[in-house]
C-alpha distance (Angstrom), angle and dihedral (degrees) to the residues before:
residue distance angle dihedral
M1 . . .
N2 3.82 . .
T3 3.78 119.1 .
N4 3.79 113.8 -128.6
A5 3.79 114.5 -162.1
V6 3.76 143.2 175.1
I7 3.78 125.7 -151.5
Y8 3.79 122.2 -127.4
A9 3.82 116.4 -162.5
R10 3.79 132.8 172.7
F11 3.77 137.5 174.7
S12 3.81 132.9 -171.5
S13 3.78 119.0 -131.5
D14 3.80 92.7 -144.2
R15 3.79 94.8 52.9
Q16 3.78 109.4 25.6
R17 3.76 147.2 33.6
E18 3.79 131.7 -122.3
E19 3.84 88.8 -99.9
S20 3.79 86.9 69.7
I21 3.82 89.8 71.1
E22 3.80 91.5 50.6
G23 3.80 90.7 48.7
Q24 3.80 93.0 49.2
I25 3.81 92.9 49.8
R26 3.81 92.5 45.2
E27 3.80 93.3 53.0
C28 3.81 91.3 44.8
R29 3.80 90.8 52.3
E30 3.81 91.5 47.3
Y31 3.79 89.1 52.5
A32 3.81 90.8 48.0
D33 3.82 92.3 50.5
K34 3.80 91.9 50.8
N35 3.79 92.9 49.0
G36 3.78 101.2 41.4
I37 3.81 94.4 -110.6
R38 3.80 119.7 152.6
I39 3.83 114.4 -139.2
L40 3.81 112.5 -144.7
D41 3.79 102.3 175.2
S42 3.81 146.1 -19.6
Y43 3.80 129.4 -123.7
I44 3.80 114.9 -157.8
D45 3.80 131.9 -173.6
R46 3.78 113.5 -170.6
A47 3.82 126.2 -158.3
L48 3.78 94.1 3.5
S49 3.79 124.9 123.1
A50 3.82 119.7 -140.9
S51 3.79 87.2 -130.0
K52 3.81 89.7 63.3
D53 3.78 119.1 90.9
T54 3.79 105.2 -64.6
D55 3.80 91.1 -142.2
K56 3.83 88.1 66.1
R57 3.81 92.0 61.8
L58 3.80 96.0 93.4
D59 3.80 99.8 -172.4
F60 3.80 90.4 44.7
Q61 3.80 89.7 55.3
R62 3.81 90.7 46.3
M63 3.81 89.2 52.7
I64 3.81 91.4 51.3
R65 3.83 90.4 50.5
D66 3.81 92.4 46.2
S67 3.81 90.9 53.0
G68 3.82 86.5 72.0
K69 3.82 89.4 65.2
H70 3.84 88.8 66.7
L71 3.80 93.1 -135.7
F72 3.82 93.8 129.7
D73 3.79 134.9 30.0
T74 3.82 101.5 -164.1
V75 3.79 136.6 52.9
L76 3.80 108.0 -156.7
V77 3.81 117.4 -156.3
W78 3.77 129.0 179.4
K79 3.80 89.9 -130.7
L80 3.79 132.7 -3.2
D81 3.81 94.4 -112.0
R82 3.82 87.9 63.7
F83 3.81 86.5 68.1
A84 3.82 97.6 48.2
R85 3.80 139.7 -36.1
N86 3.78 94.1 -163.9
R87 3.81 107.7 85.9
Y88 3.78 94.0 -150.0
D89 3.82 92.1 53.7
S90 3.79 90.5 43.9
A91 3.81 92.3 53.7
H92 3.80 93.3 41.7
Y93 3.78 97.7 51.1
K94 3.80 95.1 38.4
N95 3.79 87.0 54.7
I96 3.83 90.3 53.7
L97 3.80 90.9 48.6
K98 3.79 91.2 46.9
K99 3.81 90.9 55.0
N100 3.80 87.7 52.9
G101 3.81 91.0 50.7
V102 3.80 94.6 -105.8
R103 3.82 127.7 130.0
V104 3.80 130.9 -164.8
V105 3.82 116.2 -124.3
S106 3.81 128.4 -172.3
A107 3.81 115.0 -141.0
T108 3.81 94.5 -156.1
E109 3.80 105.3 29.0
H110 3.77 100.4 66.7
I111 3.78 99.7 -153.7
T112 3.76 114.5 -178.1
E113 3.78 119.9 -102.3
G114 3.77 117.6 -107.0
P115 3.78 133.7 41.3
E116 3.82 96.0 -53.3
G117 3.80 87.3 66.5
I118 3.79 88.3 68.8
I119 3.80 90.2 61.3
L120 3.78 89.8 50.3
E121 3.80 90.6 48.5
S122 3.81 91.6 50.1
M123 3.79 91.2 49.0
L124 3.79 91.9 49.3
E125 3.80 89.5 51.5
G126 3.79 91.4 52.9
M127 3.79 99.9 33.8
A128 3.79 97.3 75.5
E129 3.78 90.5 53.3
Y130 3.80 92.5 47.1
Y131 3.81 97.3 48.7
S132 3.80 101.3 33.8
A133 3.81 98.5 84.1
E134 3.81 96.0 107.2
L135 3.79 95.3 43.7
A136 3.79 92.0 43.1
E137 3.79 89.6 51.5
K138 3.80 90.1 57.3
I139 3.79 90.1 52.1
R140 3.80 92.3 46.5
R141 3.79 89.5 50.2
G142 3.80 91.0 55.0
Q143 3.78 91.9 45.5
K144 3.80 89.9 47.7
D145 3.82 89.3 54.7
N146 3.80 89.1 50.4
A147 3.80 91.1 48.5
L148 3.79 92.4 52.3
K149 3.80 86.5 58.2
C150 3.84 89.8 47.0
H151 3.82 89.4 -115.3
N152 3.78 117.8 157.9
N153 3.83 110.0 -108.4
G154 3.78 95.9 -155.1
G155 3.75 136.8 -64.3
P156 3.79 129.4 83.3
P157 3.81 120.3 -60.2
P158 3.81 118.3 -104.5
F159 3.81 118.7 -93.0
G160 3.81 106.5 -81.0
Y161 3.83 95.8 37.6
F162 3.78 140.0 74.3
L163 3.81 130.7 -166.5
V164 3.79 124.3 -102.9
D165 3.82 115.3 177.7
H166 3.84 90.5 -20.6
H167 3.83 91.8 -52.8
L168 3.80 127.3 112.4
Q169 3.78 112.8 -113.9
I170 3.82 128.3 -177.7
D171 3.79 114.4 -96.6
P172 3.82 105.0 -139.8
A173 3.81 90.6 -154.5
T174 3.81 99.2 54.6
A175 3.82 105.8 21.0
P176 3.85 92.0 79.4
V177 3.82 88.2 55.5
V178 3.82 89.9 55.3
L179 3.80 91.3 51.4
E180 3.81 90.6 46.7
I181 3.82 91.7 52.2
F182 3.80 92.0 51.5
K183 3.80 92.9 47.5
R184 3.80 95.1 47.8
Y185 3.79 93.5 46.6
A186 3.83 92.1 47.5
E187 3.80 90.0 50.7
G188 3.79 92.8 56.2
E189 3.79 107.8 -92.9
T190 3.79 115.5 141.6
L191 3.77 122.3 -118.7
G192 3.79 88.4 -116.9
E193 3.80 91.5 58.4
I194 3.80 92.2 46.6
I195 3.81 92.2 47.8
E196 3.80 93.1 49.2
D197 3.81 91.8 50.2
L198 3.82 96.0 46.1
N199 3.79 92.9 48.1
G200 3.79 90.9 45.0
R201 3.80 89.5 55.9
G202 3.81 90.8 51.0
I203 3.80 94.8 -114.1
K204 3.80 111.6 154.4
T205 3.80 134.7 -157.5
R206 3.79 122.0 -110.1
K207 3.83 87.8 -87.8
G208 3.80 91.4 53.5
K209 3.80 94.6 -108.0
E210 3.79 133.7 121.0
F211 3.80 118.5 -87.5
K212 3.81 118.7 -97.1
Y213 3.79 133.0 178.0
S214 3.80 89.3 -94.3
S215 3.83 88.8 58.4
F216 3.80 88.7 74.4
N217 3.82 100.1 47.5
K218 3.79 93.4 94.3
L219 3.79 100.2 16.4
L220 3.81 96.8 68.0
Q221 3.81 93.8 48.8
N222 3.80 100.3 37.3
R223 3.80 106.0 123.1
A224 3.80 91.3 -161.9
Y225 3.81 85.0 83.1
I226 3.83 89.8 67.2
G227 3.80 91.3 47.8
E228 3.80 101.9 -93.9
F229 3.79 119.1 138.7
H230 3.81 111.3 -147.8
Y231 3.78 130.0 -172.0
S232 3.79 119.8 154.9
D233 3.82 104.4 -54.3
T234 3.81 93.6 -17.6
V235 3.81 113.7 105.1
I236 3.80 121.0 175.1
P237 3.83 117.8 -176.7
D238 3.80 113.1 -140.4
G239 3.83 89.5 12.5
V240 3.82 90.4 125.5
P241 3.83 130.1 42.7
A242 3.81 105.4 -99.5
I243 3.80 122.2 -124.1
V244 3.82 100.7 175.8
P245 3.85 126.0 49.5
Q246 3.82 115.0 -118.2
E247 3.83 92.6 -120.3
L248 3.83 92.0 54.3
F249 3.80 92.2 45.8
D250 3.83 90.6 52.2
R251 3.82 91.9 50.8
V252 3.79 90.3 52.4
Q253 3.82 91.2 51.0
M254 3.82 90.7 50.6
R255 3.79 91.4 52.6
R256 3.79 92.4 46.0
E257 3.80 89.6 52.4
K258 3.79 91.7 52.0
N259 3.80 92.3 47.6
K260 3.76 95.6 51.6
R261 3.74 111.4 123.5
A262 3.78 121.1 -120.5
P263 3.79 112.1 -83.0
A264 3.77 113.1 -78.6
A265 3.74 121.4 -110.4
A266 3.77 113.0 -67.0
K267 3.78 90.7 -112.9
A268 3.80 89.8 73.4
D269 3.80 90.4 63.6
D270 3.78 97.3 43.5
K271 3.78 118.7 91.1
F272 3.79 118.4 -134.1
L273 3.79 106.1 -150.7
L274 3.81 96.9 -165.4
T275 3.80 97.4 54.2
T276 3.86 108.1 141.9
K277 3.83 89.6 9.4
L278 3.83 103.9 70.8
F279 3.82 121.1 79.5
C280 3.78 136.5 -179.2
G281 3.79 111.3 -109.4
K282 3.81 91.2 -150.5
C283 3.80 102.1 54.6
G284 3.80 104.3 5.3
Q285 3.82 93.9 -121.3
M286 3.79 119.3 144.1
M287 3.82 113.5 -99.5
V288 3.80 114.9 -129.7
G289 3.78 133.8 -155.8
D290 3.79 118.6 -99.0
S291 3.79 139.4 156.8
G292 3.77 143.6 -153.5
T293 3.79 137.5 -168.1
S294 3.78 124.6 -123.3
H295 3.82 124.4 -138.9
T296 3.81 87.6 -94.3
G297 3.81 91.0 59.0
K298 3.81 94.5 -110.4
A299 3.82 115.9 141.6
H300 3.80 118.4 -128.2
Y301 3.78 125.6 -166.6
Y302 3.79 131.1 -148.8
Y303 3.80 145.4 150.9
K304 3.76 120.7 -109.5
C305 3.81 132.8 -169.3
G306 3.80 110.2 -102.4
H307 3.81 92.3 -132.7
A308 3.81 92.7 47.0
K309 3.80 90.2 48.4
R310 3.80 91.1 53.2
K311 3.81 92.6 39.0
K312 3.80 94.2 -118.1
G313 3.78 98.7 150.2
C314 3.81 103.3 -72.3
D315 3.81 119.6 112.8
K316 3.83 97.4 -171.4
K317 3.78 109.2 146.2
A318 3.78 122.2 -128.1
V319 3.81 123.4 -90.6
K320 3.77 120.4 -134.5
K321 3.81 108.5 -112.4
E322 3.80 99.2 -139.8
W323 3.80 93.8 47.0
I324 3.80 98.4 50.0
E325 3.81 94.5 40.9
N326 3.81 92.5 50.8
L327 3.78 90.8 48.1
V328 3.82 93.0 50.9
V329 3.82 93.2 45.4
E330 3.80 92.7 50.7
Q331 3.80 92.7 48.3
T332 3.81 90.8 47.2
M333 3.79 91.9 51.7
G334 3.80 86.3 58.0
V335 3.81 88.4 58.2
V336 3.81 92.6 48.3
M337 3.78 91.0 54.5
N338 3.81 89.6 59.0
G339 3.82 98.9 110.3
P340 3.84 99.9 -168.4
L341 3.82 91.7 51.2
M342 3.81 91.5 51.9
E343 3.81 90.0 49.3
R344 3.81 91.1 54.4
I345 3.79 91.0 50.5
T346 3.80 91.0 49.5
D347 3.82 90.9 52.5
T348 3.81 92.3 49.2
L349 3.80 94.3 47.6
L350 3.79 91.0 49.9
K351 3.82 90.6 56.7
M352 3.79 90.4 53.2
Q353 3.81 95.1 59.0
G354 3.76 126.8 105.2
Q355 3.78 103.1 40.2
E356 3.80 106.7 134.3
S357 3.80 115.2 -148.8
F358 3.79 125.1 -120.7
D359 3.81 90.2 -116.8
L360 3.80 91.6 54.4
R361 3.81 92.7 48.4
L362 3.80 90.1 50.3
L363 3.81 92.6 48.1
R364 3.82 91.9 48.9
K365 3.80 89.8 50.8
Q366 3.81 91.2 50.9
L367 3.81 90.4 47.2
G368 3.79 90.3 52.6
E369 3.80 90.3 51.3
A370 3.81 91.4 49.4
E371 3.82 91.8 49.3
K372 3.79 90.4 48.7
G373 3.80 89.4 50.8
I374 3.81 91.1 51.1
E375 3.80 90.2 49.8
N376 3.80 90.5 51.9
M377 3.82 91.6 49.5
L378 3.82 91.4 50.1
N379 3.80 91.0 49.2
A380 3.81 89.4 51.3
I381 3.80 91.1 50.6
Q382 3.82 90.9 49.7
M383 3.79 88.1 53.3
G384 3.78 89.6 54.8
I385 3.80 97.6 -103.5
I386 3.79 98.9 137.5
T387 3.80 119.1 154.8
P388 3.83 133.4 149.5
S389 3.80 88.6 -104.1
T390 3.83 91.1 52.2
K391 3.79 91.5 54.5
Q392 3.80 92.0 45.1
R393 3.81 92.3 49.6
L394 3.81 91.2 48.7
A395 3.81 90.8 51.5
E396 3.82 90.3 49.1
L397 3.80 91.8 51.0
E398 3.80 92.1 47.8
E399 3.82 89.8 51.8
Q400 3.80 91.0 46.9
K401 3.81 90.0 50.6
N402 3.80 92.0 51.5
Q403 3.80 91.6 49.5
L404 3.81 93.0 48.0
E405 3.81 92.2 49.0
Q406 3.80 89.0 52.7
H407 3.82 92.2 48.6
I408 3.81 90.4 49.1
L409 3.79 90.2 53.3
M410 3.80 90.2 49.9
E411 3.81 90.5 50.0
Q412 3.81 90.4 49.0
I413 3.79 89.0 53.8
K414 3.80 88.4 59.3
N415 3.82 93.3 46.6
P416 3.82 110.2 32.9
V417 3.79 118.2 177.4
L418 3.78 107.3 -139.0
S419 3.77 135.3 -166.3
R420 3.79 122.8 -128.1
E421 3.80 88.5 -103.9
Q422 3.80 91.8 54.5
I423 3.80 92.8 47.7
A424 3.80 91.3 47.9
F425 3.79 90.0 48.8
F426 3.81 90.7 50.1
I427 3.80 91.9 51.5
E428 3.79 91.3 44.9
Q429 3.80 89.0 61.7
Y430 3.81 89.4 68.5
R431 3.80 89.1 60.5
K432 3.79 88.2 54.2
T433 3.79 93.2 51.6
D434 3.79 111.6 146.5
I435 3.79 99.3 -136.2
S436 3.79 90.0 -161.2
D437 3.82 91.2 61.7
E438 3.81 113.0 87.6
T439 3.80 95.5 -151.4
Q440 3.80 93.5 50.6
R441 3.80 91.7 46.3
Q442 3.81 89.7 53.0
R443 3.80 92.1 49.6
L444 3.80 90.8 50.8
I445 3.80 92.9 50.6
D446 3.81 94.1 44.3
C447 3.77 91.5 54.9
F448 3.79 104.8 40.7
V449 3.81 110.3 20.7
N450 3.78 117.8 83.7
A451 3.82 101.1 174.0
V452 3.79 141.8 -25.7
F453 3.83 120.0 -148.7
V454 3.79 118.2 -161.6
Y455 3.83 117.8 -154.2
D456 3.79 130.6 174.2
D457 3.81 93.1 -100.7
K458 3.78 105.6 21.2
I459 3.78 147.6 20.4
V460 3.80 121.6 -132.6
L461 3.79 117.3 -156.6
T462 3.79 120.2 -167.3
F463 3.78 117.3 -164.1
N464 3.78 129.8 -161.6
Y465 3.78 98.3 -101.8
K466 3.77 136.8 78.0
D467 3.80 113.1 -65.8
G468 3.79 86.9 -1.6
A469 3.78 99.8 156.9
K470 3.78 125.9 119.3
T471 3.79 128.9 -177.2
I472 3.80 119.2 -153.9
A473 3.79 119.3 -167.0
L474 3.78 111.3 -140.8
D475 3.80 89.3 -133.0
D476 3.81 86.0 69.2
V477 3.80 93.8 57.9
N478 3.79 106.4 25.9
G479 3.79 91.2 91.0
S480 3.77 93.8 57.5
D481 3.78 126.6 93.6
L482 3.80 88.9 -111.2
V483 3.80 90.4 84.7
D484 3.75 118.9 83.9
S485 3.78 139.4 156.2
G486 3.78 122.5 -64.0
P487 3.79 125.3 -96.2
P488 3.81 115.9 -58.4
N489 3.77 125.5 -114.4
K490 3.82 89.9 25.4
P491 3.83 105.7 101.9
Q492 3.79 93.5 -174.4
S493 3.79 90.4 57.2
Q494 3.79 101.4 47.6
G495 3.77 115.8 130.6
F496 3.79 112.6 42.8
V497 3.79 106.1 -97.6
V498 3.79 126.8 162.0
């Protein structure tokens, strides 16, 4: 059967050039030609980072919708981080594609076929973060030096400012609007009234759009407006030209504090580890996190079938959050302790090392050109050719070199080349997982658990390795202290039944 595929490509304006798109598509097509894959179409998002809201990537969303037409069975990406860097989004959208019979394939990260490839993919996603401390420290050091000079370290300037030589300067066109907003809010006007007036006058946000409530989330608490420069833990008073007087800013903060809504339900703060992993055994729908409050006021957390929650014909009862998560974590730890499996994964990861990305090759080429230019300028100076333009060009090349070196370090963070010892050490950390630590539990589940199906009499766990399925009869666990009553304030769910 022929494989029909589409290509998804993306580049970020702050990190890459337009050539990056061409390089991604070229390598995807080369991979397709070698593997007998027919390319039907390409979906491209330009100047959008994967860390941005995924719903703002228009062509990505179009691709997800088109997958429901069943015209293609593969999404080909140059590298997995082109698809998503956020693990929740990655799991969510891959699950949608999977239901439509579509898989995601990397053209340059040759992950093995079959379920074990998912473990390798998960490890690759986390590996850069785990082993990037030294490289990241170099970047932070450079950004710290910039911050001490009150230089902008990237990102657009706040509304009311523009950038001049990396410094924030007051924009005479929009700064008065900032001051007006602060004054009107401090004097008692509602955000709705302010928004209606600003939009009615045709005033636009920094992005050229109409004002919304979300436009004021950062604006009204941005301390740059009182002259403070902030970057990470670096704070420099009077590092930015002030727009708003301190007294006015303080009055606005007092009003904002008074207007804060009551804390949201506790469920908003609780993390559900099995999101995108837990499914109803009766109807196959994903089970979602929810909560209820008992007559004593205590919050209780559980997972509920999406169809049952929306009353769409499924009567599956809720599953207590703590019980099911503990069960899955304990079973997964049993997988992690499987020494031969971990050895196989180590061997496979080692074979995948050493493939330099297109972005990195391009950056190294540009760095070489900048260094050659600097060398030529220095030779000219030694020959006595010294003009104002020579000095200016040398300074520009030095700045370009510094920027390229920083971008290369950032690219290396995404694509570390590791030794066998480093890979083995990374894998060993899973065996040392502190199952009482929420972050470590999440990392364990993300990497090894494919799906968990909850039936009335059993639970089926599928892990990300060959033949990695395990069925647990509820009779085997019902006597443990993991079982508790069903969610409170839900009469139809009383009595913990799964």
